[in-house]
C-alpha positions in Angstrom: 0.0 0.1 0.1 2.8 2.6 0.6 4.0 2.0 -2.9 0.4 2.8 -4.1 0.2 5.8 -2.0 3.5 6.9 -3.5 2.4 6.5 -7.4 -1.1 8.3 -6.5 0.8 11.2 -5.2 3.4 11.6 -7.8 6.1 10.9 -5.5 9.7 10.5 -7.6 11.1 7.6 -5.2 9.2 5.0 -7.3 11.0 2.9 -10.0 9.4 3.7 -13.8 8.9 -0.3 -13.9 7.0 -0.5 -10.4 5.0 2.7 -11.3 3.9 1.2 -14.5 2.7 -2.1 -13.0 0.7 -0.1 -10.2 -0.9 1.9 -12.8 -2.0 -0.9 -14.8 -3.5 -2.5 -12.0 -5.2 0.7 -11.1 -6.2 1.1 -14.6 -7.4 -2.5 -15.1 -9.8 -2.1 -11.8 -11.1 1.1 -12.9 -9.9 2.9 -10.0 -9.9 6.5 -10.0 -8.8 8.8 -7.5 -11.6 11.1 -5.4 -11.1 14.4 -6.1 -10.2 16.7 -3.4 -11.2 20.1 -2.6 -9.3 22.8 -4.7 -6.1 23.8 -3.1 -5.6 27.5 -1.8 -4.1 28.4 -4.9 -6.0 26.6 -7.9 -3.9 26.2 -11.1 -4.7 25.5 -14.9 -1.7 24.4 -16.4 -1.3 24.7 -20.1 1.5 22.8 -21.9 3.4 24.0 -25.3 6.3 22.3 -27.2 7.4 26.2 -28.1 6.5 29.3 -26.5 7.9 31.6 -29.5 4.6 31.5 -31.8 2.4 34.5 -32.2 -0.5 32.1 -31.6 0.5 30.8 -28.5 -0.3 34.3 -26.8 -3.7 34.0 -28.3 -4.0 30.1 -26.6 -2.8 31.8 -23.2 -5.2 34.8 -23.3 -8.2 32.1 -23.7 -7.0 30.0 -20.7 -6.2 33.1 -18.6 -9.8 34.4 -19.3 -11.6 31.2 -17.9 -9.0 31.3 -15.2 -10.1 34.2 -13.9 -13.5 33.5 -14.0 -12.8 30.6 -11.8 -10.1 32.2 -9.5 -7.3 29.9 -10.8 -3.8 30.7 -11.6 -2.3 29.9 -14.8 1.0 27.7 -15.2 3.0 27.8 -18.8 5.0 24.9 -19.2 7.4 24.4 -22.4 8.0 20.8 -23.2 8.1 18.0 -25.6 7.7 18.1 -29.5 4.8 19.0 -31.7 3.2 15.8 -31.3 3.6 15.1 -27.7 5.0 16.4 -24.3 8.2 15.1 -22.8 7.9 12.3 -20.1 10.0 14.4 -17.8 7.1 16.8 -17.4 5.0 14.1 -16.0 6.2 14.0 -12.2 6.2 17.6 -11.9 2.5 18.1 -12.9 1.6 15.1 -10.8 3.1 17.0 -7.7 1.2 20.4 -8.7 -2.0 18.7 -9.0 -3.8 21.4 -11.0 -7.3 21.7 -11.6 -6.6 20.5 -14.9 -4.1 20.8 -18.0 -4.5 21.9 -21.6 -2.3 20.5 -24.0 -1.2 21.8 -27.4 -0.1 18.7 -29.0 -1.7 16.6 -31.4 -1.3 13.2 -29.2 -0.5 11.8 -26.0 1.1 8.6 -25.0 -0.9 5.8 -23.1 1.4 6.2 -20.1 0.8 9.8 -19.9 -3.5 9.4 -20.1 -3.4 6.7 -17.8 -1.2 8.4 -15.2 -3.0 11.8 -15.4 -6.4 9.8 -15.0 -5.2 7.8 -12.1 -4.2 11.0 -10.5 -7.8 12.7 -11.1 -5.9 15.4 -13.2 -8.5 16.1 -16.1 -6.8 17.2 -19.4 -7.9 18.6 -22.7 -5.9 18.8 -26.1 -5.9 22.1 -28.1 -5.6 20.5 -31.5 -4.7 23.1 -34.3 -1.9 20.5 -35.3 -3.6 17.1 -35.9 -6.3 14.5 -34.8 -6.1 13.1 -31.5 -7.3 9.8 -30.2 -10.9 9.4 -29.7 -10.5 8.9 -26.1 -8.9 12.5 -25.6 -11.0 15.3 -25.0 -10.0 18.0 -27.5 -11.0 21.3 -29.2 -9.8 22.0 -32.9 -10.9 24.2 -35.9 -12.2 23.4 -39.4 -8.6 23.4 -41.1 -10.3 22.0 -44.4 -12.9 24.6 -44.7 -10.3 27.5 -44.1 -8.0 26.2 -46.8 -11.1 25.8 -49.3 -12.2 29.4 -48.2 -8.7 31.1 -48.4 -8.2 29.3 -52.0 -11.7 30.1 -53.6 -11.1 33.8 -52.4 -8.1 33.7 -55.0 -9.7 31.6 -57.8 -12.9 34.1 -57.5 -10.5 37.2 -58.3 -9.4 35.5 -61.3 -6.3 33.7 -60.1 -5.1 30.5 -61.6 -1.4 29.8 -60.7 -2.3 29.6 -57.0 0.5 28.5 -54.9 0.5 27.2 -51.4 3.1 27.2 -48.6 1.3 24.9 -46.1 2.8 23.5 -42.5 4.7 20.6 -41.8 4.1 17.4 -43.9 3.5 15.1 -40.8 0.6 17.6 -39.2 -2.9 16.7 -40.2 -3.7 20.4 -40.0 -1.2 21.2 -42.8 -2.9 18.3 -44.8 -6.1 19.2 -44.1 -5.5 23.2 -45.3 -3.8 21.3 -48.2 -6.8 19.4 -49.1 -9.0 22.4 -49.0 -6.8 23.9 -51.3 -7.1 21.4 -53.8 -10.7 21.0 -53.6 -11.1 24.6 -54.3 -8.8 24.3 -57.2 -10.9 21.7 -58.6 -14.4 23.7 -58.0 -12.7 26.2 -60.2 -11.5 23.9 -63.1 -7.9 24.2 -62.4 -5.2 21.8 -62.2 -3.1 21.5 -59.3 0.7 21.9 -60.2 2.9 20.3 -57.9 5.4 22.6 -58.1 3.5 25.3 -56.4 2.8 22.8 -53.5 5.4 23.6 -50.7 5.3 22.5 -47.1 6.9 25.1 -44.6 7.0 25.2 -40.8 4.4 27.9 -39.9 7.2 30.3 -39.1 8.6 33.8 -40.9 12.1 32.2 -42.2 10.4 29.1 -43.7 7.7 31.3 -45.4 10.4 33.5 -47.0 12.4 30.6 -48.0 9.7 28.8 -49.7 8.3 32.0 -51.5 11.7 33.0 -52.8 11.8 29.5 -54.8 8.4 30.1 -56.1 9.0 33.7 -57.2 12.2 32.8 -59.0 10.5 30.7 -61.2 10.0 31.8 -64.8 6.1 31.3 -64.7 6.0 32.5 -61.1 2.1 32.0 -59.4 0.2 35.2 -59.2 -1.0 34.3 -55.5 0.3 32.5 -52.5 -2.0 30.9 -49.8 0.3 30.6 -46.9 -0.5 28.0 -44.5 -0.3 30.6 -41.3 0.1 34.4 -40.8 3.8 34.1 -39.8 4.5 32.5 -43.0 2.5 34.9 -44.9 5.0 37.7 -43.3 7.7 35.9 -45.0 5.9 35.7 -48.1 5.6 39.5 -48.1 9.2 40.2 -47.4 10.2 37.7 -50.2 8.0 39.8 -52.7 9.7 42.9 -51.2 12.8 41.5 -52.2 12.2 40.4 -55.5 10.7 44.0 -56.2 6.9 42.6 -56.6 4.0 44.8 -55.1 1.5 43.2 -53.0 -1.3 42.9 -54.3 -0.9 44.5 -57.6 2.0 41.6 -58.7 1.0 39.3 -55.9 -2.0 38.6 -53.9 -1.2 36.6 -50.5 -3.5 35.0 -48.1 -2.7 34.0 -44.7 -3.9 31.8 -42.0 -4.8 32.2 -38.2 -5.4 35.9 -37.9 -3.3 36.6 -35.2 -3.3 40.1 -34.3 -0.1 41.3 -36.2 -2.1 40.5 -39.5 -3.8 43.5 -39.5 -0.7 45.5 -38.9 1.5 44.1 -41.8 2.0 46.2 -45.4 -0.5 45.8 -46.7 -2.8 44.3 -44.1 -3.1 40.7 -44.7 -6.0 38.9 -46.0 -6.3 35.6 -43.8 -8.5 32.7 -42.3 -9.7 33.6 -38.9 -8.7 30.7 -36.4 -10.6 31.2 -33.6 -7.5 30.5 -31.2 -8.4 32.2 -28.0 -12.1 30.9 -28.1 -10.5 27.1 -28.5 -8.6 27.9 -25.5 -11.7 29.2 -23.4 -13.7 26.2 -24.7 -10.7 23.6 -23.9 -10.5 25.4 -20.2 -14.1 25.3 -19.6 -14.1 21.3 -20.5 -11.4 21.1 -17.8 -13.7 22.8 -15.0 -16.6 20.7 -15.8 -15.4 17.5 -14.3 -19.2 16.5 -13.6 -19.9 16.5 -17.2 -20.5 12.9 -18.3 -19.5 13.8 -22.1 -16.5 15.5 -21.3 -14.4 12.4 -20.8 -13.9 12.0 -24.6 -15.5 15.2 -26.2 -14.2 16.7 -29.6 -15.4 20.5 -30.4 -14.4 21.7 -33.7 -15.0 25.5 -34.2 -15.7 27.1 -37.5 -13.3 29.4 -39.5 -13.8 32.2 -41.4 -12.3 34.3 -44.1 -11.3 38.2 -43.3 -10.3 40.1 -46.3 -7.9 42.8 -46.0 -5.7 44.4 -48.7 -3.3 41.8 -49.6 -5.5 40.4 -52.3 -6.6 41.7 -55.6 -8.7 40.7 -58.5 -5.9 39.5 -61.2 -6.0 42.0 -64.2 -5.9 40.3 -67.7 
């Protein structure tokens, strides 16, 4: 029994093998730790693989809004890769025992899910990146619809050579936005030129590098759909370097609608991804532990196009 108590309380003086055996037995017998009254300083933890992205601030603000409503404090943690947190994060969160954890990842390893559940720490994945397991509560957005809307905006303005710089090829959101782009091209009766399909990294430098390659081609695109606003900023810089005017010579569409998008030059046409709302919904799911449907709930929020000055009708 002392060993079981140590596992339940997140103590570090238990070997990994022993911890795994105890957790397996607890899971087998359906044990769920009785939820104790909230601590004097209740915490909501949000975990990223990186805090450099502009959209991370929008997610933090969303969590903070709901935390304030519930008189809780927000804890920020940076850990792991874009797919999953580092296992070293787990002992700390078991000791902190937050009211819940918001994870900005596409998936969670089984052992992490099992240990969080055994400790009665609810968790929700904010999922702009992929498609989490069906037993993981999550909040995402309509990436395919966003890619479709961005590309249709360009085809309806007469563009035919439309390039896309999506995100990393191993992220389902990147592929969903690419599928939306392809669907819009097909709806307009346009073939997709594989030379105009690029995979970036959602950052400014990646967008710049991919755009430079596209704009150096003799049959350059007249429009570029970038899979993030940061990549779109890189596209704007590449256009400037190549002596092209936006939108007169090149139309540009971004994705996310972070606050910076309206202050670019020119202001950026972009797909609004409701990042702050996503974080708010995820936080509310955490703080509704008595909701019987919250254990594996999947929420997908709508995206919509915001038209500004970085796109124009293509002149014949």
